[in-house]
C-alpha positions as CSV (number, residue, x, y, z in Angstrom):
1,M,0.0,0.0,0.0
2,G,1.3,3.5,-0.9
3,L,1.8,5.9,2.0
4,I,0.6,9.4,2.5
5,P,3.3,11.5,4.2
6,D,2.6,12.2,7.9
7,D,2.7,15.9,7.5
8,V,0.0,15.8,4.9
9,I,-2.1,13.5,7.1
10,E,-1.7,15.9,10.0
11,T,-2.8,18.8,7.7
12,V,-5.9,16.9,6.8
13,R,-6.7,16.2,10.4
14,L,-6.2,19.8,11.5
15,R,-8.4,21.0,8.7
16,S,-11.2,18.5,9.5
17,D,-13.1,19.7,12.6
18,I,-14.4,16.6,14.4
19,V,-17.5,18.2,15.6
20,E,-18.5,19.2,12.1
21,V,-17.7,15.7,10.7
22,V,-19.5,13.8,13.5
23,S,-22.5,16.1,13.3
24,R,-23.2,14.8,9.7
25,H,-24.0,11.5,11.3
26,V,-24.9,12.1,14.9
27,Q,-27.2,14.6,16.6
28,L,-25.0,16.4,19.0
29,K,-25.9,18.7,21.9
30,K,-23.4,21.0,23.6
31,K,-22.8,20.2,27.2
32,G,-20.2,22.4,28.8
33,K,-17.0,22.0,26.8
34,Y,-18.2,18.7,25.3
35,Y,-20.8,17.6,22.7
36,T,-22.9,14.5,23.5
37,G,-25.2,12.3,21.6
38,F,-26.4,8.8,21.0
39,C,-23.7,6.4,19.9
40,P,-24.0,5.3,16.3
41,F,-22.0,2.2,16.9
42,H,-24.1,0.4,19.5
43,Q,-27.7,0.2,20.8
44,E,-28.4,2.5,23.8
45,R,-31.3,4.4,25.3
46,S,-29.3,7.3,26.9
47,P,-26.5,9.2,25.2
48,S,-23.0,8.1,26.1
49,F,-21.2,9.3,23.1
50,T,-18.9,12.3,23.7
51,V,-16.9,14.6,21.4
52,T,-14.2,16.8,22.9
53,P,-13.5,19.7,20.5
54,D,-10.3,21.0,22.2
55,K,-8.7,17.6,21.9
56,Q,-10.4,16.7,18.6
57,I,-11.4,13.2,19.8
58,F,-14.6,11.2,20.3
59,H,-15.3,8.5,22.9
60,C,-18.3,6.4,23.8
61,F,-18.6,5.4,27.4
62,G,-21.0,2.6,26.5
63,C,-19.0,0.6,23.9
64,N,-15.6,2.2,24.3
65,A,-15.4,3.3,20.6
66,G,-13.0,6.2,20.4
67,G,-10.4,8.0,18.4
68,N,-9.8,11.0,16.2
69,V,-11.7,12.2,13.2
70,F,-10.1,9.5,10.9
71,K,-11.2,6.7,13.3
72,F,-14.7,8.0,13.4
73,L,-15.0,8.1,9.6
74,M,-13.4,4.6,9.4
75,L,-16.1,3.2,11.8
76,I,-19.1,5.1,10.5
77,E,-18.4,4.6,6.8
78,N,-16.6,1.2,7.1
79,M,-13.5,2.8,5.5
80,T,-9.8,2.0,5.7
81,F,-7.5,4.6,7.2
82,I,-6.3,5.7,3.8
83,E,-9.8,6.0,2.5
84,A,-10.8,8.2,5.5
85,V,-7.8,10.5,4.9
86,K,-8.6,10.8,1.2
87,T,-12.3,11.5,1.9
88,L,-11.5,14.3,4.5
89,A,-8.8,15.7,2.2
90,Q,-11.2,16.0,-0.6
91,Q,-13.8,17.7,1.6
92,A,-11.1,20.1,2.9
93,G,-9.8,20.8,-0.6
94,I,-6.4,19.3,0.1
95,S,-4.5,17.7,-2.8
96,L,-2.8,14.4,-2.0
97,P,0.3,13.0,-3.6
98,S,-0.1,9.8,-5.6
99,D,-0.1,7.0,-3.0
100,E,-2.0,4.1,-4.4
101,S,-0.9,0.6,-5.1
102,P,-1.9,-0.9,-8.5
103,V,-4.7,-2.9,-6.8
104,E,-6.0,0.2,-5.0
105,Q,-5.9,2.2,-8.2
106,E,-7.8,-0.4,-10.1
107,K,-10.4,-0.6,-7.4
108,R,-10.8,3.1,-7.3
109,Q,-11.1,3.3,-11.1
110,K,-13.7,0.6,-11.1
111,L,-15.8,2.4,-8.5
112,A,-15.4,5.7,-10.4
113,Q,-16.5,4.0,-13.6
114,L,-19.6,2.5,-12.0
115,R,-20.5,5.9,-10.6
116,H,-20.0,7.6,-13.9
117,I,-22.2,5.0,-15.6
118,N,-24.9,5.6,-13.1
119,S,-24.6,9.4,-13.5
120,L,-24.8,9.1,-17.3
121,A,-27.8,6.8,-17.0
122,N,-29.6,9.2,-14.7
123,D,-29.0,12.1,-17.2
124,Y,-30.3,9.9,-20.0
125,F,-33.5,8.8,-18.2
126,R,-34.2,12.4,-17.2
127,N,-33.8,13.7,-20.7
128,V,-36.0,10.9,-22.1
129,F,-38.7,11.8,-19.5
130,K,-38.6,15.5,-20.4
131,Y,-38.3,15.5,-24.1
132,H,-39.1,12.1,-25.7
133,N,-42.6,11.6,-27.2
134,T,-42.8,8.1,-25.8
135,A,-42.5,9.5,-22.3
136,A,-45.7,11.6,-22.8
137,R,-47.7,8.9,-21.0
138,A,-45.4,9.0,-18.1
139,R,-45.5,12.8,-17.8
140,L,-49.3,12.7,-17.9
141,Y,-49.4,9.9,-15.4
142,L,-47.4,11.8,-12.9
143,A,-49.2,15.1,-13.5
144,E,-52.5,13.3,-12.8
145,R,-51.0,12.2,-9.5
146,G,-50.4,15.9,-8.6
147,L,-46.7,15.9,-8.8
148,S,-45.3,19.4,-9.7
149,Q,-42.5,20.1,-12.1
150,E,-40.4,21.3,-9.1
151,T,-41.0,17.9,-7.3
152,L,-40.0,15.9,-10.4
153,E,-36.9,18.0,-10.8
154,N,-36.0,17.6,-7.1
155,F,-36.2,13.9,-7.3
156,Q,-34.7,13.8,-10.8
157,V,-37.5,11.5,-12.1
158,G,-36.8,9.9,-15.5
159,F,-38.3,7.4,-17.9
160,A,-36.9,4.2,-19.6
161,L,-38.1,3.6,-23.1
162,P,-39.8,0.3,-24.0
163,N,-37.0,-0.7,-26.4
164,W,-34.8,-3.6,-25.4
165,D,-31.5,-1.8,-25.9
166,S,-32.0,2.0,-25.8
167,L,-29.8,2.6,-22.8
168,L,-27.2,0.1,-24.1
169,K,-26.9,2.1,-27.4
170,F,-26.6,5.3,-25.5
171,M,-23.9,3.9,-23.3
172,N,-22.0,2.5,-26.3
173,K,-21.8,6.0,-27.7
174,Q,-20.3,7.1,-24.3
175,G,-17.6,4.5,-24.7
176,Y,-19.1,1.8,-22.3
177,R,-19.4,-1.8,-23.4
178,P,-22.5,-3.9,-22.4
179,Q,-20.5,-5.8,-19.7
180,A,-19.7,-2.6,-17.9
181,V,-23.3,-1.5,-18.0
182,A,-24.4,-4.8,-16.6
183,E,-21.9,-4.5,-13.8
184,A,-23.6,-1.3,-12.8
185,G,-26.9,-3.2,-12.7
186,L,-28.4,-1.5,-15.7
187,A,-28.3,-4.4,-18.2
188,L,-28.9,-8.2,-18.2
189,K,-27.6,-11.0,-20.4
190,N,-30.0,-13.6,-21.9
191,E,-29.3,-17.3,-22.4
192,N,-27.9,-16.5,-25.9
193,G,-25.3,-14.2,-24.4
194,R,-26.9,-11.0,-25.7
195,Y,-27.3,-8.0,-23.4
196,Y,-30.6,-6.0,-22.9
197,D,-31.8,-3.1,-20.8
198,R,-32.9,-4.0,-17.3
199,F,-35.4,-1.1,-17.1
200,R,-37.9,-0.8,-19.9
201,E,-41.1,1.3,-20.1
202,R,-40.9,2.4,-16.5
203,V,-40.8,5.7,-14.6
204,I,-37.3,5.8,-13.2
205,F,-36.4,7.0,-9.7
206,P,-32.6,7.4,-9.1
207,I,-31.5,6.1,-5.7
208,W,-28.8,8.1,-3.9
209,D,-26.4,7.5,-1.1
210,V,-26.5,9.8,1.9
211,T,-24.1,12.3,0.1
212,G,-26.4,12.5,-2.9
213,R,-24.5,10.4,-5.4
214,V,-26.6,8.1,-7.7
215,I,-25.8,4.5,-6.8
216,G,-28.9,2.7,-8.2
217,F,-32.3,3.0,-9.7
218,G,-35.9,2.0,-9.1
219,G,-38.5,1.7,-11.8
220,R,-42.3,1.8,-11.6
221,V,-44.7,0.7,-14.3
222,I,-47.5,3.0,-15.6
223,N,-49.6,0.1,-16.8
224,D,-50.7,-3.3,-15.4
225,T,-47.3,-4.9,-16.1
226,T,-45.7,-6.9,-13.2
227,P,-43.7,-6.5,-11.2
228,K,-45.0,-3.1,-10.2
229,Y,-41.6,-2.0,-8.9
230,L,-38.2,-3.0,-10.0
231,N,-34.9,-2.1,-8.3
232,S,-31.3,-2.2,-9.3
233,P,-29.6,-5.5,-8.2
234,E,-27.0,-5.6,-5.5
235,T,-23.8,-4.1,-6.8
236,V,-20.5,-2.8,-5.4
237,L,-22.3,0.5,-5.0
238,F,-25.9,-0.4,-4.3
239,S,-27.1,-2.4,-1.3
240,K,-30.8,-1.9,-0.7
241,G,-30.7,-2.9,3.0
242,H,-28.1,-0.3,3.8
243,L,-29.8,2.8,2.5
244,L,-33.0,4.9,2.8
245,Y,-34.5,6.5,-0.3
246,G,-34.5,10.3,-0.1
247,L,-32.4,10.5,3.0
248,H,-30.0,13.1,1.5
249,L,-33.0,15.3,0.7
250,A,-34.7,14.7,4.1
251,R,-31.9,14.8,6.6
252,R,-32.0,18.6,7.3
253,S,-35.8,18.5,7.7
254,I,-35.5,15.5,10.0
255,K,-33.2,17.4,12.3
256,E,-35.4,20.5,12.2
257,K,-38.7,18.7,12.9
258,G,-37.2,16.3,15.4
259,Y,-38.5,13.1,13.8
260,V,-38.3,10.9,10.7
261,I,-41.2,9.3,8.8
262,I,-40.5,5.9,7.3
263,M,-42.6,5.0,4.3
264,E,-42.5,2.0,2.0
265,G,-41.9,3.2,-1.6
266,Y,-40.6,5.9,-3.9
267,M,-44.0,7.3,-4.8
268,D,-45.0,7.6,-1.1
269,V,-41.9,9.8,-0.4
270,V,-42.1,11.8,-3.6
271,T,-45.7,12.6,-2.9
272,A,-45.0,13.4,0.7
273,H,-42.3,15.9,-0.3
274,R,-44.8,17.4,-2.8
275,Y,-47.1,18.1,0.1
276,G,-44.4,19.6,2.3
277,I,-43.7,16.5,4.4
278,T,-40.0,16.8,3.8
279,N,-38.8,14.5,6.7
280,A,-40.1,11.4,4.9
281,V,-37.8,8.6,3.6
282,A,-38.5,5.1,2.3
283,S,-37.1,1.7,3.2
284,L,-37.4,0.5,-0.4
285,G,-39.6,-2.4,0.4
286,T,-41.4,-3.8,3.4
287,S,-38.5,-5.1,5.6
288,L,-36.6,-2.5,7.6
289,T,-33.1,-3.7,8.3
290,R,-30.9,-3.1,11.2
291,E,-28.5,-1.2,9.0
292,Q,-31.3,1.1,8.0
293,G,-32.2,1.5,11.6
294,R,-28.7,2.6,12.4
295,L,-28.9,5.1,9.6
296,I,-32.0,6.6,11.1
297,I,-30.7,7.1,14.6
298,N,-27.8,9.1,13.1
299,Y,-30.5,11.8,12.5
300,S,-33.2,11.2,15.0
301,R,-34.4,8.7,17.7
302,N,-38.0,9.7,17.1
303,V,-39.6,7.6,14.3
304,V,-43.0,7.5,12.8
305,I,-43.7,4.4,10.6
306,A,-46.2,5.0,7.8
307,Y,-46.3,1.8,5.8
308,D,-49.2,0.7,3.8
309,S,-52.2,-0.5,5.9
310,D,-52.6,-3.8,4.0
311,A,-51.6,-7.2,5.4
312,A,-48.0,-6.9,4.1
313,G,-47.7,-3.4,5.5
314,V,-49.0,-4.4,8.9
315,A,-46.5,-7.3,9.1
316,A,-43.6,-5.0,8.0
317,T,-44.7,-2.4,10.6
318,L,-44.6,-4.9,13.4
319,R,-41.1,-6.0,12.4
320,G,-39.9,-2.5,12.1
321,L,-41.4,-1.5,15.5
322,E,-39.5,-4.3,17.3
323,L,-36.2,-3.5,15.5
324,L,-36.4,0.2,16.1
325,Q,-37.4,-0.2,19.7
326,E,-34.5,-2.6,20.2
327,I,-31.9,0.0,19.0
328,G,-33.4,2.7,21.2
329,C,-35.9,4.6,19.1
330,Q,-39.2,6.1,20.3
331,V,-41.6,4.7,17.7
332,R,-45.1,5.6,16.7
333,V,-47.3,4.3,13.9
334,V,-49.6,6.2,11.6
335,N,-52.8,4.2,11.1
336,I,-53.8,5.0,7.5
337,P,-57.5,4.3,7.0
338,D,-59.1,2.1,4.3
339,G,-56.1,0.1,3.5
340,K,-54.4,3.0,1.7
341,D,-50.8,4.0,1.4
342,P,-49.4,7.5,2.1
343,D,-49.4,8.4,-1.6
344,D,-53.1,7.6,-2.0
345,F,-54.1,9.3,1.3
346,L,-52.2,12.5,0.6
347,R,-53.6,12.9,-2.9
348,R,-57.2,12.4,-1.6
349,H,-57.1,14.2,1.7
350,G,-54.1,16.6,1.7
351,Y,-51.6,17.9,4.1
352,Q,-53.8,18.8,7.1
353,A,-55.5,15.5,7.2
354,W,-52.0,13.9,7.2
355,E,-50.9,16.1,10.1
356,N,-54.0,14.9,12.0
357,L,-52.9,11.3,11.4
358,I,-49.4,12.2,12.8
359,E,-50.9,13.7,15.9
360,Q,-53.0,10.5,16.4
361,A,-50.1,8.1,15.7
362,L,-50.1,5.1,18.0
363,S,-47.4,4.0,20.3
364,L,-45.8,0.6,19.9
365,I,-48.0,-0.9,22.6
366,E,-51.2,0.7,21.2
367,Y,-50.5,-0.5,17.7
368,R,-49.7,-4.1,18.9
369,L,-52.9,-4.1,20.9
370,R,-55.0,-2.9,17.9
371,Q,-53.5,-5.6,15.8
372,A,-54.0,-8.3,18.5
373,I,-57.6,-7.3,19.3
374,G,-58.9,-6.2,15.9
375,N,-62.4,-4.7,15.9
376,K,-64.0,-7.0,18.4
377,P,-63.9,-6.4,22.2
378,V,-62.1,-9.2,24.2
379,R,-64.3,-10.4,27.0
380,T,-63.1,-13.9,27.9
381,V,-60.2,-14.5,30.2
382,S,-58.4,-16.7,27.7
383,G,-58.8,-14.0,25.0
384,K,-57.3,-11.4,27.3
385,L,-54.4,-13.7,28.2
386,E,-53.8,-14.4,24.5
387,V,-53.6,-10.6,23.8
388,M,-51.2,-10.1,26.7
389,R,-49.0,-13.0,25.4
390,Q,-48.7,-11.2,22.1
391,V,-48.0,-7.7,23.6
392,F,-45.8,-8.5,26.6
393,P,-42.6,-9.2,24.6
394,S,-42.7,-5.6,23.4
395,I,-43.0,-4.3,27.0
396,A,-40.1,-6.6,28.1
397,G,-37.9,-4.7,25.7
398,I,-38.6,-1.4,27.4
399,K,-35.9,-0.4,29.9
400,S,-37.6,2.6,31.5
401,D,-39.7,1.6,34.5
402,I,-42.0,4.6,33.9
403,E,-42.6,3.6,30.2
404,R,-43.3,0.1,31.3
405,E,-45.8,1.2,33.9
406,E,-47.6,3.4,31.4
407,S,-47.7,0.6,28.8
408,L,-49.2,-1.8,31.3
409,K,-51.9,0.9,32.1
410,I,-52.7,1.1,28.4
411,I,-53.1,-2.7,28.2
412,S,-55.5,-2.6,31.2
413,R,-57.6,0.1,29.6
414,F,-57.8,-1.8,26.3
415,L,-58.7,-5.0,28.0
416,S,-61.0,-3.5,30.7
417,S,-58.8,-5.2,33.3
418,S,-57.4,-3.8,36.5
419,P,-53.8,-2.5,36.3
420,E,-52.9,-4.7,39.2
421,A,-54.0,-7.8,37.4
422,V,-52.2,-6.9,34.2
423,T,-49.0,-6.1,36.2
424,A,-49.2,-9.4,38.0
425,E,-49.5,-11.3,34.7
426,F,-46.6,-9.3,33.3
427,K,-44.4,-10.2,36.3
428,R,-45.2,-13.9,35.7
429,F,-44.3,-13.5,32.1
430,E,-41.0,-11.9,33.0
431,A,-40.2,-14.6,35.5
432,N,-40.7,-17.3,32.8
433,L,-38.8,-15.2,30.3
434,G,-35.8,-14.9,32.6
435,K,-35.4,-18.6,32.6
436,K,-34.8,-18.8,28.9
437,W,-33.8,-15.3,27.8
438,T,-30.5,-13.5,28.1
439,N,-30.5,-9.8,28.0
440,P,-29.0,-8.9,24.7
441,D,-27.5,-5.7,26.2
442,N,-25.0,-7.8,28.1
443,I,-23.7,-9.6,25.0
444,V,-24.3,-7.3,22.1
445,K,-21.1,-6.4,20.2
446,T,-20.4,-3.1,18.5
447,K,-19.5,-2.7,14.9
448,H,-15.8,-2.8,15.9
449,N,-16.1,-5.9,18.1
450,I,-15.8,-4.4,21.6
451,I,-18.1,-6.1,24.0
452,I,-20.3,-3.7,25.9
453,N,-20.3,-3.8,29.7
454,K,-17.5,-6.2,29.8
455,E,-16.0,-6.3,33.3
456,N,-12.6,-4.7,33.2
457,K,-10.2,-6.5,35.6
458,L,-7.0,-4.6,36.1
459,N,-4.3,-5.1,38.7
460,S,-2.8,-2.3,40.8
461,R,0.1,-1.7,38.4
462,E,-2.1,-1.4,35.3
463,K,-4.5,1.0,37.1
464,A,-1.5,3.2,38.2
465,E,0.0,3.1,34.7
466,I,-3.4,4.2,33.2
467,G,-3.5,7.0,35.8
468,L,0.0,8.2,34.9
469,L,-0.8,8.1,31.2
470,K,-3.9,10.2,31.7
471,L,-1.9,12.7,33.7
472,V,1.1,13.0,31.2
473,L,-1.3,13.2,28.2
474,E,-3.0,16.1,30.0
475,D,0.2,17.7,31.3
476,P,3.3,16.7,29.3
477,S,5.5,18.7,31.6
478,I,5.5,15.8,34.1
479,V,7.2,13.4,31.8
480,E,10.6,14.2,33.3
481,I,9.3,13.4,36.8
482,I,8.0,10.0,35.5
483,F,11.4,9.2,34.0
484,S,13.2,10.3,37.2
485,E,11.0,8.1,39.4
486,L,10.5,5.1,37.2
487,G,13.4,5.0,34.7
488,E,13.5,5.2,30.9
489,E,10.8,2.5,30.5
490,P,8.2,3.4,33.1
491,F,5.4,1.3,31.6
492,R,5.2,-2.5,31.3
493,N,1.8,-3.1,29.7
494,T,2.4,-3.4,25.9
495,S,-0.4,-1.0,24.9
496,H,0.6,1.5,27.5
497,K,4.2,1.3,26.3
498,N,3.2,2.0,22.7
499,I,0.9,4.9,23.6
500,F,3.7,6.5,25.7
501,K,6.2,5.9,22.9
502,Q,3.9,7.7,20.3
503,F,3.3,10.4,22.9
504,L,7.0,11.0,23.2
505,M,7.3,11.2,19.4
506,I,4.8,14.0,19.0
507,L,6.1,15.8,22.1
508,K,9.2,16.6,20.0
509,E,7.1,18.6,17.6
510,P,6.6,22.4,18.0
511,Y,2.9,22.0,18.9
512,Y,1.5,19.2,21.2
513,Q,-1.5,17.6,19.4
514,P,-2.6,14.5,21.3
515,A,-5.2,13.6,18.6
516,K,-2.2,12.9,16.3
517,I,-1.1,9.9,18.4
518,F,-4.1,7.9,17.1
519,N,-2.7,7.7,13.6
520,H,0.1,5.3,14.8
521,L,-1.9,3.0,17.2
522,K,-3.7,-0.3,16.8
523,D,-7.5,-0.3,17.3
524,D,-7.4,-1.5,20.9
525,E,-4.8,1.2,21.7
526,Q,-6.9,3.8,20.1
527,T,-9.8,2.8,22.3
528,L,-7.6,3.1,25.4
529,L,-6.3,6.5,24.3
530,S,-9.7,7.9,23.7
531,Q,-10.7,6.8,27.2
532,F,-7.6,8.5,28.7
533,L,-8.1,11.8,26.8
534,T,-11.8,12.0,27.6
535,H,-11.4,12.0,31.3
536,D,-10.2,15.3,32.7
537,I,-8.2,15.4,36.0
538,P,-8.7,18.5,38.3
539,G,-5.6,20.7,38.2
540,E,-5.5,21.4,41.9
541,N,-5.2,17.6,42.7
542,R,-2.8,16.5,40.0
543,A,0.3,16.7,42.2
544,Q,-1.1,14.4,44.8
545,I,-2.7,12.1,42.3
546,M,0.6,11.7,40.5
547,K,2.3,11.0,43.8
548,D,-0.2,8.3,44.6
549,Y,0.2,6.6,41.2
550,L,3.9,6.6,41.4
551,E,3.8,5.2,44.9
552,S,1.4,2.5,43.7
553,I,3.9,1.4,41.0
554,H,6.8,1.5,43.6
555,R,4.7,-0.7,45.8
556,C,4.2,-3.2,43.0
557,N,7.9,-3.1,42.2
558,R,8.8,-3.9,45.8
559,Q,6.2,-6.7,46.0
560,E,7.6,-8.2,42.8
561,R,11.1,-7.9,44.2
562,R,10.1,-9.7,47.4
563,E,8.7,-12.6,45.4
564,T,11.8,-12.8,43.3
565,L,14.0,-12.6,46.4
566,I,12.4,-15.7,48.0
567,K,13.4,-17.8,45.0
568,E,16.9,-16.2,44.8
569,I,17.5,-16.7,48.6
570,G,16.6,-20.4,48.2
571,D,18.9,-20.8,45.2
572,A,21.8,-19.1,47.1
573,E,21.2,-21.3,50.2
574,R,21.2,-24.5,48.1
575,S,24.4,-23.5,46.2
576,G,26.2,-22.6,49.5
577,D,26.9,-19.0,48.4
578,H,26.7,-17.5,51.9
579,E,27.8,-14.0,50.8
580,L,25.0,-13.7,48.3
581,Y,22.6,-15.3,50.7
582,G,23.3,-12.6,53.3
583,H,22.9,-9.7,50.8
584,L,19.6,-11.1,49.5
585,W,18.3,-11.8,53.0
586,R,19.0,-8.3,54.2
587,E,17.2,-6.8,51.2
588,Y,14.2,-9.1,51.8
589,I,14.0,-8.1,55.5
590,I,13.9,-4.4,54.6
591,L,11.2,-4.9,52.0
592,R,9.1,-7.1,54.2
593,G,9.3,-4.4,56.9
594,I,8.1,-1.7,54.5
595,S,5.1,-3.9,53.5
596,E,4.2,-4.6,57.2
597,A,4.4,-0.9,58.1
598,E,2.2,0.0,55.1
599,R,-0.4,-2.6,56.1
600,V,-0.8,-1.2,59.6
601,G,-0.6,2.4,58.4
602,N,2.6,3.3,60.3
603,H,3.7,6.1,57.9
604,D,6.8,7.1,60.0
605,R,8.0,3.6,59.9
606,V,7.5,3.4,56.2
607,D,9.4,6.6,55.6
608,N,12.3,5.4,57.7
609,L,12.5,2.0,56.1
610,L,12.3,3.6,52.6
611,Q,15.3,5.7,53.5
612,E,17.1,2.6,54.8
613,Y,16.3,0.8,51.5
614,Q,17.6,3.7,49.4
615,Q,20.8,3.7,51.4
616,F,21.1,-0.1,51.0
617,L,20.8,0.2,47.2
618,K,23.5,2.9,47.1
619,T,26.0,1.3,49.4
620,D,25.4,-2.4,48.5
621,T,27.4,-2.7,45.2
622,W,26.3,-6.4,44.8
623,K,25.0,-7.1,41.4
624,H,22.0,-9.4,41.7
625,P,21.6,-12.1,39.0
626,R,19.7,-10.8,35.9
627,E,19.6,-7.2,37.3
628,G,22.2,-4.4,37.2
629,S,22.6,-1.6,39.7
630,E,20.4,0.7,37.5
631,G,17.5,-1.8,37.8
632,A,18.0,-2.2,41.5
633,E,17.8,1.6,41.9
634,R,14.5,1.7,40.2
635,R,13.0,-0.9,42.5
636,N,12.3,1.7,45.0
């Protein structure tokens, strides 16, 4: 892999404000000198994601994801480090030197070719829709559906001619062979080996990624031909389950209005925007995926589902409700009457009627109850228990005690049962559930494979090393004190060693920029560093805190030396080396005395013995096996 010079990488980092970059994906709120929000890398119900502007880092206290602006982009966009640098460089207007290997260059050129083909196809379909006589039916069809010219332009609506090879002929003139068009998902090959257009005689809706680049297409018939809708196949660029139709147009409105509306198809969203409902997106089918859910929570945790009210739409709504609740969203459901979809309802009843539906949107529990009960009242005990059995799993997923209590009250009202009786049934359900159900919060893994809530078992030395690293990262001036007290290699933990090594490297530069350290660390080390940098240590207590950490490491050193001495004393006794035996035994007696004095809290005794030990190390010139005088000096 080619390399980008470090100074160029640092220029890109300095020109890429982490708050601005993160805000494109996460709703952030200013809280003192930090920005906080819901973590995009794991499921949570309260915000634990923190961005620290002055240090240009992010850290999640829930899943331990953390790093600088490059690391964030790598995680959120599933990029390599080099790809993240290139992306931010492009956004910052910074030119990069040629740094690609032949394989990387070929991959980039292939992606660029596919994007260019999609862009050309989009222009072609739009021009056909606007100017071709055959598209007159499509123009009339959409006009009859109330879509304005402005809306059609905004969504770049096009039309595919009925011919078998119209697009292929156009692409051939642009220099693209049929195989390349097929790789972009725009052509198919028949059993005779001949290529033909995938989209024919359909209204075309380009599908964009979140940045607004065309990555695929959807086509809708204007007659009775089936299938009614046809999408691009899965390609290197297009993966239906990882995107939301219209998100790049809706994301600003979603943030302004505070919620997102999820619809099913292109026409629903296009019509919604025509009526001023600009916070609507589509899941491109009836099955909301977890990846789409994660996209949603980057912009809002408040979600309204507005799928069709037919049987397929109801089933999709129930699946979507559970998934969105699981990842921490507050979900409501629009109950569209008469089995209609949003497109039909808006064209018949208009904006205000839609807003009334939004105001009357049902909570997850209310919607589940409506679906379980239907139009008939439930009067029998067995009927009520069956309804509870269907609804209780949703309540079990609610973490807030207040929300649970309110949900149980809703059930009691729907079933005309006492709240006490419903609560008792739910407790029985929970008791049975606990025998066979493991809380997923305790085992869920984040995108970058860090286990949430994993118990962190550290020994005293590791805790002290972490404390010293936090201090020296915050206040580099203490580095000489650390060297003076602990020697040239003060840290034993491998990750701590490497973080400290990289810290020393950037300390030599004119300006201390701790966020730069991340560029030279492994993933687990980046996680540690983000933890260290996110925790501030009060300035007035730092001297005492540092003293405590240093003493803790000294104590560990003395304990380790005592354990080593026991073995060495035994070896000296067995070998008959009485001189060595005497030296070792004297050292052991002093160290044991220090330990006993520390245990009973006799500080004066500790101080006296420490002075005696220092004198012993200075005057006793004996070189212990496997340790020189310098190592012995550091044992104190």
